[in-house]
C-alpha positions in Angstrom: 11.0 8.0 -28.6 12.4 5.7 -25.9 10.4 4.2 -23.1 12.3 4.1 -19.8 11.5 2.1 -16.6 12.6 2.8 -13.0 12.2 -0.5 -11.1 12.7 1.3 -7.8 9.6 3.4 -8.4 7.4 0.6 -9.7 4.6 -0.6 -7.4 3.7 -3.5 -9.6 0.1 -2.4 -10.3 0.3 -4.0 -13.8 -1.5 -1.2 -15.5 1.0 -1.0 -18.3 0.7 -4.8 -19.0 -3.1 -4.8 -18.8 -3.5 -1.6 -21.0 -0.9 -2.3 -23.7 0.4 -5.9 -23.6 1.9 -5.6 -27.1 4.5 -3.2 -25.6 4.7 -4.2 -21.9 5.2 -7.9 -20.9 6.5 -9.6 -17.8 8.9 -12.5 -18.3 10.7 -14.3 -15.5 9.7 -11.4 -13.2 11.3 -8.8 -15.5 9.4 -6.1 -17.3 10.1 -6.4 -21.1 9.4 -3.3 -23.2 8.9 -3.6 -26.9 9.7 -0.1 -27.9 7.9 -0.2 -31.3 5.0 -2.4 -30.3 2.3 0.2 -30.7 1.6 3.7 -31.8 3.4 6.6 -30.1 0.0 8.0 -29.0 -0.9 4.7 -27.3 2.4 4.3 -25.6 2.3 7.9 -24.4 -1.2 7.4 -22.9 -0.1 4.2 -21.1 3.1 5.8 -19.8 1.1 8.9 -18.5 -1.3 6.5 -16.7 1.4 4.8 -14.8 0.3 5.3 -11.1 3.9 5.2 -9.7 5.6 7.2 -12.4 8.0 4.3 -13.0 7.5 4.7 -16.8 8.8 7.7 -18.7 9.3 8.8 -22.3 12.8 9.9 -23.4 12.7 11.9 -26.7 
């Protein structure tokens, strides 16, 4: 599984960072994604909850 991020869609709600900080972090105004930072189930739930659809799963 690979997490993808579309910066053009992102509305910067921060849901991903708040919900799963072990996977999604912001450093120097850039989203950092730690692909194996949590279980696939937890990542899938967080990606599905992204309000802008900026996050996706590539299998």
